[in-house]
N, C-alpha and C positions, 0 to 999 in steps of 0.2 A: 595865134599861138597854137602849136600842134598839141592835140590831146594825146595823152599816153594811150598806147594800145591796151585794150582790155586783157586782163589775165585770163587765159582760157580755163585754167584749173579753177579759179575763183568763180567764173561764170558757170561752169559745170556744177560745182559744189552748190552754188545758189539755186540752180535749176533742180538738183536733187532735193534740196531742202524744201523748196516751194511745193514740189510734187508731194513730198512727205506730209506737209501741212494739209494739202488738199485731200490726200487719202485719209488722214486722221479725221478730218471734218466729215468725211463720208463713212466713217466707221471701219475702214479697212486698216486696222492697226498693224497687221502683219506686213502688209505692203508698205505702210509708212515706215516701219522699222527698217526695212531694206533700203529705202531711200535715204533715211537719216544716216545709216551706216556708210552708204556710198558717199554721202556728202562729207562725213567726217574723215573718210579715207583720203579725200583730196584736201580738206581743210581741217586738220585736227584741232581740238581744243576750243571749238566754237561753242560758247556757253548756250546760246539759244538752241543750237542743234542738239546738244547734250540733254537739255531740259526736255525737248520734244521726244527724244529717244527714250528717256526715262519714263515719260508719261505714256508713250505707246506700249512699252513693256508692262507698265502698271495696268493698263487697260486690257492687256492680254493675259493678266493674272500671273505674270512672272515677276513676283515682288522682289526676290533676291537680286535678279538681274536689273531691275529698275533702280535699285538703290545706288549702284556704282556711278552711272552717268549723272544722276541728280547730285550726288555728293561732289563729283568733279566740277559740275557746273557752278555749284555754290562756292567752291573754292575760288572760282573766277569772278562770279557775280553774287556776292553775299547778300545783296539787297533784293533778290528775286523771290517775291512772296509766293508765286505759283510753285516754284521749285521747292520751297520749304514745306508748303502744304502737301504736295505729292510725296515728298520724302517722309513726312509724318504719317501719311496714309499707308505708304508701303511698309514702313517700320512697324506700324500698328498691326497690319495683316500678318507680319512675321512674328508677332507677339513680342517685339522688342519695345516694350511699353515706355520705359524711361527715356531711351533715345527718341522715340516718337514724340513724347511730351516736350522734350527739349526743342525739337524741330518746330512743333506747332506753337510753342511759346515765342520763338523767333518770328514766326509768321504773324501772330497777333500783335507783337510789339511793332513790327514794320507796318502792319495794316490793321489798326484797331477796329475798323468797320467791317472786317472780313467775317461774316457770320459763320461760314463753314469752319473757319479756324476755331472760333469759340465753341462751336458744337463739338468738334473733334476733341478739343481740349477738355471739355466737360466729360466726354465719354472715357477718355484716357484716365482722368482723375478718378472717375468712378471705379474703373477697373483696378486702379492702384490703391484703392481703399481710402480715398480722401473725399468723402461725400460733401462736406461743407464747401470745399473749393469747387467741386463739380457742380453743385447747385448754382454757385455764383457765375460760373462760366455759361451754363445753359440759360440762366436768366439774362445774361448779356446777349447771347445769340437770339433769344426771344425778343428782346428789346430792339434788336437790329432787324427783326422781321424775317429771320432765316428759318424756314420750315417750321412754322409755329406749332403745328400739330405734333411734330416729332419732339420739339423742345418740351411741350407740355407732358408728353409721354415720359420722357426722361425725368422730368421734375417730379411727376407722380411717383415713379419708382424710387427716386431718391428720398423724397419726403415721407412717403408712406401714408399720406393723409387723404388720398383718393384713389379709386381704382377705375381707370378708363375701361369702357366695355370691350375695347379691342385695340391692338396696336395699329399704327398707320400701315395701310396696305403696302405702300411703296417701300416702307422700311423692311417689312418681312420679305417682299420680293427681292430687294437688293441683297439682303442678308444671305438668302439661300442661293441666289444667282452667284454670288462671290464664293460661296462655300461648296458649290456643286462639284468642282474638280477634285477636292480632297475629302469629300463627305464620307464615303464608305470606309476608307482606310482610317481616317481620324476617329470616326464614331465607334467603329467596331473594335479596332485594334488598340487605339490610344485610350478610349474612354470606357471600354468594357461593356458596350451596349448590347443588351439581350432582350429588349422589349418585344420585338417581333416573335421570337421563339416562345417566350412566355405566354403571349396572347394566343398563339396558335395551339400551344400545348393545352391551354384552358378550354379549347373547343372539343377536346376529348375524342378526336378521331372522326368527328362529324364531317359529312361532305355537303357541298352546296351547289345549287344551280347557277347562281350569279353572285359574285363578290365585288365589292367596291373598296379599294384601298384609298382611304382618305388621307390627303397629304402624303402621297406616295413617295415623294422625294426622288431619289435615283432608282428606286425600285428594290430596296433591301428586303421588303416583305414578299416580293413576287415569287422567289424560289420556294417559299414556304406555302404560299397560297395557291399557286398554280396546280399542284397535285390534288388539292381538295376542292377546287372550284371548276365547274364546267366552263363558265365564262368569268374572266377576270378583267376588270377595268380599274384605272387609276385616275386620280385627280390631284393636281398641285398648282400652286400659284406662281411658281418660279419657272420661267421659260427654260433656263439651263437644266433644272432638275427634270422637267418634262422630256427634254431631248434625250437625257441619259436613260430615263425610264423606258422610253420607246425603243432605244437602242438595245435594251436587254432582249427584246423579242418575246417576252413572256406575257405581256398584256394584250388583250383584244383591242382595247382602246385606252389612250391616256389623254385626258382633257386638261387644258390650261385654264383654270378658273378658281375663284374663291369658293370655299366649301358651302357656306350657307346659301348663297344665291343659286349655286348649281343644284343643291338638294331640293330647293324650292321650285325649280323649273324643269329638271330633267324628266323626260317621259319614261325612262327606264325604271325597272323595279328589281330589287335585290333581296336575297335571303341572308346575306352577310355584309356588314359594314365593319371595317377594322381601321383604327387610327392609332398608330404607334408613335408616341411622343410628339403628337401634333398639337394638342389643345393648349400646350404651354405658350403657343404663339397665336391663339385664338381669343382667349379671355372668356367673356360671357358666353356660355354654351346654349343659351335659350334657343336661338335660331337654328343651331346645329341639331339639337334634339328634335325640334319641330320638323326640320327637313328629314332627319333620319326616320322619324315616325311615318312621314309621308311616303318614302321610297321603299321601306321594308315590308315584305310580305308578312302576314300573320305568322307568329312563331319565329320570325327571322332573328338572327343574332347581331348584336351591336356590342363590340368589344373595343376597349381602348385603355391607354395608360395616361396618367397625369402626374405632375409633381404633387405630392401630398401636402396639403395645408392643414393647419390645426383646425379643429372643429369650430372654434370661435371665429376664425377668419373666413371660412367658407370659400370666398374667392379673393385672392390677393395678388398684386403685382409686386414682385420682388426686385431687389436692386440688381439682380442678374438680368433684368428686363424680360423675365419669363413669368408667366402666370402659374399659380398653384391653386388646386381645388380640393375641397374637403369631401369626405365621404358623405356627410350630411347634405352638402350641395348637390352631389350626384344623385342621391336618393330622392331629393325633392324634385329635380328635373325629370327623373325616370318616372315617378308617379304621375307627374303633371302631364307627361306626353305619352302615356300608355305603354310603359315598359315595366317588366318585372326585373328586379335586380337579382340575378341568379347566383352570382358569386363575386367576391372581392378578394384581393390578395395584396400583401405588402412586400415589395421587392425593391432593391436598389435599381434605379433607372440606368445610371451610368456613373462614372467617376467625375466629380466636379471639384476643381481646385484641390485635387488630391484626396477627396473624401467621397464616400458613396452618397448619392443623392436619393433621398427617400421617395419612392414611387408608390402610387396607388393604381392597381389594375382592376378593371371591372368588366364583367360579362353580363349583358342584359339580353332579354328576349322581348320581342314585340308582342303585346297582348292581342288576342283576337278582337277584331272590330265587331261592334254590335250592328247588325243589319238594320 
């Protein structure tokens, strides 16, 4: 019996699709997107190709463009758990929280053992102001063994009965990697962020030999610090943030590293350390203060902003998943590690959910060491 001749268009579409999958697995999502689009031009409406196209766009950070092919694919294959999960993730990044929750609920209904789905479900429920339901979802994710450290962090923030000393490093890195592209515009324009300017104003025109911008992000502080520092270095945990900070061309060096280990090991010495809105994702500041004392010259300045906690709380992890610190906590650490607290001020850090977020600003000086 004669076999039917292969359809050239189908075979070419298949080749484009397989090449796209290969490129995705290698991390070339832009190349993968081109292959999936070429495949769809020859074979429209292929659910698997649409899903992979949506995921490639998601990985490229183009959330709005990711949603359309994912929704189209789910119209064709409504049982595709991976598509529901990525649709939920994309909608969440777009701050479409209710539709994101609807998508992840479909995913966890279809795949009750999908730990990622329960974790995302809990995070969305927390943001939607449903803490009891969020706790139940994170407990389910924890029971399934999905990223246990992260689930315990979420649960601590929701329950308020314990304070982890620090957030999971991978969580902070991923958070800021995904935020890097829109960081400057969103923080400054949408949230009214003024911490860098307030901290530099508090230095009262002083000039420095060497400054280190702790948690430098995309380099928002650099235009303010460069004119007052002969040498300016930056450090950040997020590779995407580090790339953008280097691209500004204002730093002498930008290091990709965690704060406390870097301060404990670097051979460099500074007379200014500045941390604008950084310690909210650090937590316990004991190791940071110890490292700051190590790298600062006598009389060197250490200035930073934190979310202001009540004095009885000292250090608290809030439901926002950010840490807050009290003035008493800062004073205790300053005294323990050889700093004089020269000044404090209370200013709003930024707008949070439509309301000004109370901030504490501090300016410290390194005491002279006893020979």
